[in-house]
RODO-2510 file (C-alpha; in nm, 4 decimals, decimal comma):
residues 173
     n   res          X          Y          Z
     1     x    -0,0009     0,0017    -0,0011
     2     x     0,1417     0,3178    -0,0998
     3     x     0,0543     0,6238     0,0985
     4     x     0,0934     0,9425    -0,0739
     5     x     0,0280     1,2599     0,1153
     6     x    -0,0605     1,5424    -0,1031
     7     x     0,0572     1,8733     0,0349
     8     x    -0,0292     2,2150    -0,0925
     9     x     0,3273     2,3314    -0,0150
    10     x     0,4912     2,0494    -0,2137
    11     x     0,2506     2,1373    -0,5014
    12     x     0,3487     2,4974    -0,4935
    13     x     0,7247     2,4218    -0,5149
    14     x     0,6694     2,1586    -0,7825
    15     x     0,7490     1,8470    -0,5677
    16     x     0,4037     1,7026    -0,5376
    17     x     0,4979     1,3903    -0,7316
    18     x     0,7773     1,2862    -0,4857
    19     x     0,7014     1,0293    -0,2144
    20     x     0,7426     1,1826     0,1273
    21     x     0,8802     0,8494     0,2682
    22     x     1,1816     0,8676     0,0456
    23     x     1,2484     1,2340     0,1551
    24     x     1,2183     1,1244     0,5282
    25     x     1,4494     0,8273     0,4693
    26     x     1,7034     1,0504     0,2876
    27     x     1,6986     1,3056     0,5679
    28     x     1,7427     1,0177     0,8206
    29     x     2,0491     0,8948     0,6374
    30     x     2,1993     1,2424     0,6139
    31     x     2,1348     1,2918     0,9808
    32     x     2,3133     0,9661     1,0708
    33     x     2,6062     1,0629     0,8466
    34     x     2,6282     1,4036     1,0195
    35     x     2,6208     1,2256     1,3612
    36     x     2,9060     0,9931     1,2561
    37     x     3,1129     1,2929     1,1337
    38     x     3,0387     1,4721     1,4612
    39     x     3,1602     1,1875     1,6690
    40     x     3,4798     1,1611     1,4632
    41     x     3,5389     1,5288     1,5134
    42     x     3,4780     1,5041     1,8852
    43     x     3,7408     1,2241     1,9049
    44     x     3,9909     1,4324     1,7078
    45     x     3,9268     1,7351     1,9223
    46     x     3,9804     1,5307     2,2333
    47     x     4,3192     1,4007     2,1015
    48     x     4,4215     1,7513     2,0160
    49     x     4,3211     1,8780     2,3563
    50     x     4,5312     1,6059     2,5219
    51     x     4,8335     1,6923     2,3077
    52     x     4,7788     2,0614     2,3808
    53     x     4,7561     2,0004     2,7620
    54     x     5,0694     1,7878     2,7406
    55     x     5,2495     2,0684     2,5449
    56     x     5,1332     2,3374     2,7756
    57     x     5,2521     2,1624     3,0934
    58     x     5,6174     2,2271     3,1118
    59     x     5,8865     2,0802     3,3508
    60     x     5,7498     1,9716     3,6825
    61     x     5,4000     2,0771     3,6041
    62     x     5,4704     2,4410     3,5294
    63     x     5,2536     2,5809     3,2530
    64     x     5,3979     2,7078     2,9303
    65     x     5,2010     3,0265     2,9766
    66     x     5,3847     3,1041     3,3000
    67     x     5,7210     3,0421     3,1312
    68     x     5,6251     3,2750     2,8462
    69     x     5,5096     3,5421     3,0975
    70     x     5,8377     3,5139     3,2750
    71     x     6,0307     3,5445     2,9564
    72     x     5,8290     3,8531     2,8671
    73     x     5,9127     4,0084     3,2061
    74     x     6,2792     3,9346     3,1653
    75     x     6,2743     4,0774     2,8155
    76     x     6,0981     4,3895     2,9456
    77     x     6,3617     4,4226     3,2349
    78     x     6,6450     4,3860     2,9785
    79     x     6,5002     4,6440     2,7496
    80     x     6,4659     4,8939     3,0393
    81     x     6,8216     4,8178     3,1590
    82     x     6,9573     4,8632     2,8005
    83     x     6,7887     5,2091     2,7771
    84     x     6,9231     5,3064     3,1161
    85     x     7,2726     5,1982     3,0158
    86     x     7,2536     5,3949     2,6876
    87     x     7,1491     5,7018     2,8887
    88     x     7,4221     5,6536     3,1413
    89     x     7,6832     5,6138     2,8608
    90     x     7,5674     5,9335     2,6963
    91     x     7,6025     6,1116     3,0305
    92     x     7,9470     5,9644     3,0849
    93     x     8,0555     6,0707     2,7356
    94     x     7,9232     6,4257     2,7961
    95     x     8,1064     6,4481     3,1224
    96     x     8,4270     6,3090     2,9686
    97     x     8,4486     6,6044     2,7386
    98     x     8,5506     6,8286     3,0348
    99     x     8,7835     6,5787     3,2035
   100     x     9,1503     6,6128     3,1549
   101     x     9,2425     6,3414     2,9062
   102     x     9,5605     6,4659     2,7505
   103     x     9,8886     6,5207     2,9346
   104     x    10,2236     6,6527     2,8369
   105     x    10,5245     6,6647     3,0687
   106     x    10,8698     6,8025     2,9939
   107     x    11,1377     6,7901     3,2598
   108     x    11,4451     7,0183     3,2253
   109     x    11,7240     7,2077     3,4036
   110     x    11,6178     7,5656     3,4422
   111     x    11,9668     7,6760     3,5354
   112     x    12,2808     7,4994     3,4309
   113     x    12,4270     7,4871     3,7881
   114     x    12,1362     7,2581     3,8902
   115     x    12,1415     6,8878     3,8086
   116     x    11,8752     6,6189     3,7966
   117     x    11,6248     6,8019     3,5853
   118     x    11,4072     6,9276     3,8831
   119     x    11,2102     7,1815     3,6795
   120     x    10,9114     7,0756     3,4663
   121     x    10,6245     7,1959     3,2534
   122     x    10,3058     6,9967     3,2849
   123     x    10,0047     7,0415     3,0426
   124     x     9,6592     6,8951     3,1152
   125     x     9,3947     6,9274     2,8435
   126     x     9,0394     6,8090     2,7946
   127     x     8,8883     6,6695     2,4788
   128     x     8,8410     7,0181     2,3357
   129     x     9,2084     7,1155     2,4120
   130     x     9,1057     7,3363     2,7007
   131     x     9,3189     7,3237     3,0283
   132     x     9,6313     7,4665     3,1756
   133     x    10,0099     7,4606     3,1851
   134     x    10,1863     7,4359     3,5243
   135     x    10,5478     7,5380     3,5160
   136     x    10,7729     7,4733     3,8135
   137     x    11,1183     7,6195     3,8096
   138     x    11,3711     7,4994     4,0656
   139     x    11,6763     7,6950     4,1431
   140     x    11,9346     7,7075     4,4259
   141     x    11,7336     7,9957     4,5820
   142     x    11,3944     7,8160     4,5788
   143     x    11,1096     7,6816     4,3697
   144     x    10,8759     7,8986     4,1780
   145     x    10,5508     7,7692     4,0091
   146     x    10,3098     7,9465     3,7818
   147     x    10,0285     7,8490     3,5421
   148     x     9,8890     7,9538     3,2157
   149     x     9,5420     7,8891     3,0792
   150     x     9,5014     7,7073     2,7439
   151     x     9,1762     7,7632     2,5339
   152     x     9,1227     7,5544     2,2242
   153     x     9,4864     7,4569     2,2222
   154     x     9,6125     7,8158     2,2206
   155     x     9,7563     8,0523     2,4815
   156     x     9,7587     8,4371     2,4824
   157     x    10,0792     8,4484     2,6776
   158     x    10,4027     8,3519     2,5095
   159     x    10,5274     8,0068     2,5972
   160     x    10,8797     7,8975     2,6823
   161     x    11,0385     7,6249     2,4675
   162     x    10,9670     7,3633     2,7359
   163     x    10,5998     7,4746     2,7723
   164     x    10,5468     7,4672     2,3952
   165     x    10,7050     7,1135     2,3780
   166     x    10,4775     6,9901     2,6698
   167     x    10,1747     7,1447     2,4892
   168     x    10,2711     6,9695     2,1685
   169     x    10,2995     6,6386     2,3513
   170     x     9,9578     6,6812     2,5166
   171     x     9,7973     6,7653     2,1785
   172     x     9,9620     6,4613     2,0264
   173     x    10,1779     6,6415     1,7884
***
């Protein structure tokens, strides 16, 4: 016995000649296939979750997230330290410009009767060739010291031969 249900809706869409039983059986088969595919996907997802849990648990049960967070904090600390070091180095270089870096020393006998070259001319210059000359002259009557200012490697007052030689040594000439 064949039961055919006539439906106005099926007539309107042009499917009034199809048997509803075949449509129901077809839908049932599709539903079963979808359920089988769903079960397969659930199993795959479970395996993937187990692998991910195993991966995320590090040594002695620490999580990988914690390790990554610690590495991020370490990286942040190193970056801040590097910036501070750069600033400190800039400050040091700026200060070093005014520190005496160049020296010239010439020992000599101011008077022929003295021996041992007790007199000297000492030049101290910074990076920009600014500084001073200290000249110490020893004689039998005493010791006399005086200084001359050096600006940009030059002096307004005339220099003795020893002072000029000490200045040339300090300037690297």
